[in-house]
TIVO-649691 format. One record per residue (C-alpha): residue number from 1; x, y, z; residue in three letters. Coordinates in steps of 0.05 Angstrom, whole numbers, padded with zeros to 5 digits. Example, Ala and Ser with C-alpha at 12.3 -4.5 7.8 and 13.67 -1.06 7.14 Angstrom:
REM residues 2
seq|x|y|z|type
1|00246|-00090|00156|ala $
2|00273|-00021|00143|ser $
This chain:
REM residues 306
seq|x|y|z|type
1|-01016|00139|00513|met $
2|-01079|00096|00515|val $
3|-01071|00021|00524|thr $
4|-01115|-00041|00522|cys $
5|-01088|-00086|00577|asn $
6|-01122|-00154|00585|pro $
7|-01080|-00165|00648|asn $
8|-01113|-00106|00682|ala $
9|-01181|-00137|00694|gly $
10|-01217|-00097|00641|gly $
11|-01248|-00159|00611|cys $
12|-01291|-00213|00639|glu $
13|-01251|-00254|00689|gln $
14|-01260|-00327|00705|glu $
15|-01215|-00365|00753|arg $
16|-01205|-00439|00755|asp $
17|-01151|-00452|00806|trp $
18|-01150|-00526|00788|asp $
19|-01114|-00509|00723|ile $
20|-01078|-00449|00755|thr $
21|-01090|-00375|00745|tyr $
22|-01039|-00373|00689|ala $
23|-01074|-00427|00649|glu $
24|-01140|-00391|00659|ala $
25|-01108|-00327|00633|asn $
26|-01089|-00360|00568|leu $
27|-01147|-00408|00558|ala $
28|-01203|-00360|00575|arg $
29|-01179|-00289|00582|lys $
30|-01136|-00288|00520|thr $
31|-01187|-00318|00472|ser $
32|-01244|-00273|00496|arg $
33|-01208|-00209|00513|cys $
34|-01165|-00202|00451|tyr $
35|-01229|-00206|00410|val $
36|-01257|-00150|00452|lys $
37|-01193|-00110|00446|leu $
38|-01194|-00117|00371|ala $
39|-01265|-00091|00370|ala $
40|-01246|-00032|00414|lys $
41|-01189|-00013|00368|ile $
42|-01233|-00022|00307|arg $
43|-01282|00027|00337|arg $
44|-01224|00075|00343|arg $
45|-01226|00077|00419|ala $
46|-01159|00111|00416|gly $
47|-01117|00052|00438|ser $
48|-01044|00058|00420|gln $
49|-01019|-00007|00451|thr $
50|-01041|-00077|00468|ile $
51|-01008|-00113|00526|thr $
52|-00997|-00188|00521|thr $
53|-01039|-00230|00569|ser $
54|-00984|-00271|00601|asn $
55|-00984|-00234|00668|tyr $
56|-01006|-00298|00702|gly $
57|-00951|-00339|00669|val $
58|-00908|-00337|00731|gln $
59|-00862|-00388|00762|pro $
60|-00901|-00385|00826|thr $
61|-00961|-00415|00790|tyr $
62|-00929|-00459|00738|tyr $
63|-00884|-00495|00788|gln $
64|-00947|-00521|00822|arg $
65|-00973|-00554|00759|val $
66|-00910|-00571|00721|tyr $
67|-00859|-00586|00775|pro $
68|-00810|-00620|00728|glu $
69|-00813|-00576|00665|asp $
70|-00848|-00511|00687|trp $
71|-00796|-00468|00653|glu $
72|-00808|-00493|00582|cys $
73|-00883|-00485|00593|his $
74|-00873|-00412|00614|ile $
75|-00835|-00396|00550|tyr $
76|-00885|-00433|00507|arg $
77|-00946|-00398|00535|asp $
78|-00911|-00331|00535|thr $
79|-00897|-00337|00461|glu $
80|-00970|-00358|00449|ile $
81|-00995|-00296|00486|ala $
82|-00950|-00251|00444|ala $
83|-00972|-00282|00378|arg $
84|-01045|-00275|00397|leu $
85|-01035|-00202|00414|ala $
86|-01002|-00190|00346|val $
87|-01058|-00227|00312|glu $
88|-01110|-00185|00348|ala $
89|-01075|-00121|00325|arg $
90|-01074|-00145|00254|glu $
91|-01147|-00164|00255|lys $
92|-01166|-00097|00286|ala $
93|-01128|-00058|00233|thr $
94|-01143|-00100|00171|thr $
95|-01176|-00062|00114|ala $
96|-01244|-00086|00092|gly $
97|-01275|-00092|00161|thr $
98|-01328|-00041|00143|gly $
99|-01306|00003|00201|val $
100|-01252|00056|00202|ala $
101|-01190|00027|00235|ala $
102|-01121|00054|00253|pro $
103|-01058|00035|00216|asp $
104|-01027|-00027|00247|ala $
105|-00961|00011|00252|ser $
106|-00992|00059|00302|thr $
107|-01013|00004|00351|val $
108|-00955|-00027|00390|arg $
109|-00956|-00095|00424|val $
110|-00925|-00091|00493|leu $
111|-00895|-00155|00519|gly $
112|-00909|-00167|00593|ser $
113|-00855|-00189|00640|leu $
114|-00895|-00205|00703|pro $
115|-00873|-00211|00776|pro $
116|-00837|-00275|00794|phe $
117|-00879|-00290|00856|cys $
118|-00951|-00268|00859|glu $
119|-00969|-00194|00861|ser $
120|-00959|-00145|00918|his $
121|-00916|-00196|00954|arg $
122|-00847|-00169|00968|val $
123|-00839|-00221|01023|asp $
124|-00847|-00279|00974|leu $
125|-00800|-00246|00925|phe $
126|-00746|-00238|00977|glu $
127|-00754|-00310|00999|ala $
128|-00747|-00334|00927|ala $
129|-00687|-00289|00917|leu $
130|-00653|-00318|00979|ala $
131|-00666|-00388|00953|glu $
132|-00647|-00381|00880|his $
133|-00602|-00320|00873|gly $
134|-00600|-00262|00824|glu $
135|-00574|-00301|00763|asp $
136|-00633|-00348|00767|phe $
137|-00683|-00289|00762|phe $
138|-00645|-00257|00705|val $
139|-00643|-00323|00666|arg $
140|-00718|-00334|00673|ile $
141|-00734|-00263|00653|tyr $
142|-00686|-00268|00593|arg $
143|-00724|-00331|00571|gly $
144|-00790|-00294|00577|val $
145|-00762|-00235|00537|ala $
146|-00737|-00282|00483|glu $
147|-00806|-00315|00479|ala $
148|-00840|-00247|00473|leu $
149|-00792|-00227|00417|val $
150|-00806|-00292|00380|arg $
151|-00880|-00276|00386|gly $
152|-00870|-00208|00353|gly $
153|-00876|-00155|00408|val $
154|-00855|-00084|00395|asp $
155|-00833|-00065|00466|ala $
156|-00826|-00095|00536|phe $
157|-00868|-00077|00596|ile $
158|-00843|-00106|00662|pro $
159|-00906|-00094|00702|glu $
160|-00927|-00095|00775|thr $
161|-00855|-00106|00795|met $
162|-00854|-00121|00870|asn $
163|-00794|-00077|00884|asn $
164|-00733|-00047|00852|trp $
165|-00692|-00111|00857|lys $
166|-00743|-00149|00816|glu $
167|-00748|-00091|00766|ala $
168|-00672|-00090|00759|ser $
169|-00670|-00164|00742|phe $
170|-00722|-00154|00687|ala $
171|-00683|-00094|00660|leu $
172|-00619|-00135|00658|arg $
173|-00655|-00189|00619|ala $
174|-00681|-00139|00569|cys $
175|-00613|-00109|00554|arg $
176|-00599|-00165|00504|asp $
177|-00655|-00140|00459|phe $
178|-00660|-00074|00423|asp $
179|-00732|-00058|00444|leu $
180|-00762|00000|00483|pro $
181|-00782|-00012|00556|ile $
182|-00840|00014|00596|ile $
183|-00823|-00003|00668|leu $
184|-00883|-00008|00715|cys $
185|-00876|-00016|00790|leu $
186|-00931|-00040|00836|glu $
187|-00966|00026|00847|gly $
188|-00970|00026|00923|ala $
189|-00896|00007|00930|leu $
190|-00912|-00041|00987|arg $
191|-00859|-00069|01033|asp $
192|-00849|-00140|01061|glu $
193|-00907|-00128|01109|his $
194|-00954|-00106|01053|met $
195|-00953|-00033|01076|arg $
196|-00958|00020|01021|pro $
197|-00899|00069|01013|his $
198|-00916|00118|00957|pro $
199|-00863|00165|00986|glu $
200|-00811|00118|00956|leu $
201|-00833|00137|00885|ala $
202|-00780|00192|00876|pro $
203|-00724|00144|00893|ser $
204|-00751|00095|00842|met $
205|-00752|00150|00790|ala $
206|-00680|00167|00805|lys $
207|-00660|00094|00796|leu $
208|-00695|00093|00729|val $
209|-00656|00154|00708|leu $
210|-00592|00119|00727|glu $
211|-00611|00057|00686|glu $
212|-00627|00099|00625|lys $
213|-00560|00135|00632|ala $
214|-00528|00066|00629|arg $
215|-00562|00051|00563|gly $
216|-00629|00019|00581|ala $
217|-00682|00039|00530|arg $
218|-00733|00061|00582|ile $
219|-00789|00103|00553|glu $
220|-00833|00109|00614|ala $
221|-00837|00095|00689|leu $
222|-00906|00070|00709|gly $
223|-00944|00055|00772|phe $
224|-00999|00002|00765|asn $
225|-01044|-00051|00797|cys $
226|-01060|-00012|00860|ala $
227|-01119|00030|00885|pro $
228|-01121|00096|00847|pro $
229|-01109|00134|00912|glu $
230|-01041|00100|00922|his $
231|-01020|00112|00850|ile $
232|-01039|00185|00855|leu $
233|-00997|00191|00918|ala $
234|-00937|00160|00882|ser $
235|-00945|00209|00824|leu $
236|-00952|00268|00872|gln $
237|-00889|00246|00909|ala $
238|-00850|00248|00843|val $
239|-00879|00316|00827|lys $
240|-00860|00343|00895|ala $
241|-00787|00323|00889|glu $
242|-00749|00386|00867|pro $
243|-00723|00380|00796|gly $
244|-00744|00308|00786|leu $
245|-00798|00319|00733|leu $
246|-00749|00363|00694|ala $
247|-00697|00308|00697|ser $
248|-00747|00257|00672|leu $
249|-00767|00302|00615|arg $
250|-00695|00315|00596|glu $
251|-00683|00240|00594|ala $
252|-00746|00231|00552|asp $
253|-00779|00187|00605|ile $
254|-00854|00194|00611|gln $
255|-00896|00176|00672|leu $
256|-00950|00123|00665|ala $
257|-01007|00099|00710|ala $
258|-01062|00047|00707|tyr $
259|-01099|00033|00771|ala $
260|-01147|-00022|00793|asn $
261|-01221|-00012|00791|cys $
262|-01234|-00071|00837|cys $
263|-01241|-00071|00912|asp $
264|-01180|-00112|00933|arg $
265|-01146|-00068|00985|glu $
266|-01162|-00114|01043|ala $
267|-01134|-00175|01005|val $
268|-01071|-00138|00986|his $
269|-01061|-00114|01058|asn $
270|-01064|-00186|01082|gln $
271|-01021|-00213|01026|gly $
272|-01048|-00233|00959|phe $
273|-01046|-00307|00943|asp $
274|-01065|-00337|00876|gly $
275|-01106|-00390|00913|ser $
276|-01152|-00335|00939|asp $
277|-01221|-00346|00909|thr $
278|-01257|-00286|00937|asn $
279|-01300|-00254|00884|arg $
280|-01269|-00193|00851|val $
281|-01318|-00135|00857|thr $
282|-01317|-00068|00823|ile $
283|-01313|-00007|00868|arg $
284|-01379|00030|00861|arg $
285|-01348|00097|00877|asp $
286|-01305|00088|00815|leu $
287|-01356|00056|00769|ala $
288|-01418|00094|00791|gly $
289|-01488|00065|00789|asp $
290|-01489|00071|00713|asp $
291|-01421|00038|00703|asn $
292|-01395|00098|00665|gln $
293|-01334|00100|00711|phe $
294|-01336|00174|00724|glu $
295|-01300|00164|00790|gly $
296|-01243|00127|00756|tyr $
297|-01240|00180|00702|thr $
298|-01231|00234|00755|lys $
299|-01170|00198|00781|phe $
300|-01143|00191|00710|ala $
301|-01150|00266|00701|gln $
302|-01111|00277|00765|gln $
303|-01057|00231|00739|tyr $
304|-01050|00273|00677|ile $
305|-01047|00338|00717|ser $
306|-00992|00308|00760|asn $
């Protein structure tokens, strides 16, 4: 499956922390990137999905700007992101553009359910969980899911989930809706001290199998938003577990992966914070001097082989 994901940093990024990362996502990223995504699909780049751009629409950001009514703003902006993604798909697949385009029915819009507290921050998630409790998380995620459905998404993609607890809350929220789910965990599987643990990937896969056996419409287990080396290690750990790949195939669960191209390992090791304003730079070993991303492509080929 090939996806266009405006949350993954593939488009031009501008950050204005005065209006929060989330607002920048919708105000700048959405308007520019969906146009680019539509063009890519129109050129038959092979994209089968578009992910909504509401990854930054997180409580951790919105509470800073809308302390009294942050929740309603989250649902509003999430629905806007979904509607824009659907609109981009329709524009990309409309007849009469002068360029061959795929049928709209073959391009799915994936509705993003982002982490609750930043990215790569299990410590912040655990602190929020201790403060608010499980039901609070499930309620917020259910509201996000409802907004995505109103906006017209075809499937859910809880992405960059900080750990299994957070993922399970998102899954519980999605149970109320009869839509497929692509569940993506933070690819390095970091702990509270920001240390990567790709060896935990097999246990995550087994939990996904249990959830599907209980009725969750999980189509795929993914690892994302981490250096390609960490994601490869997670995939290899799943492959090395005896019988696990066969069990996933039997349950009709695919593996998915989309890594970062940017050089952010040091920031993630220290603890990512949305207020961080360090420039995001592309890894030259992945992009190459000609920006053809041959290094990244080699990792993608290894993902497929694993």
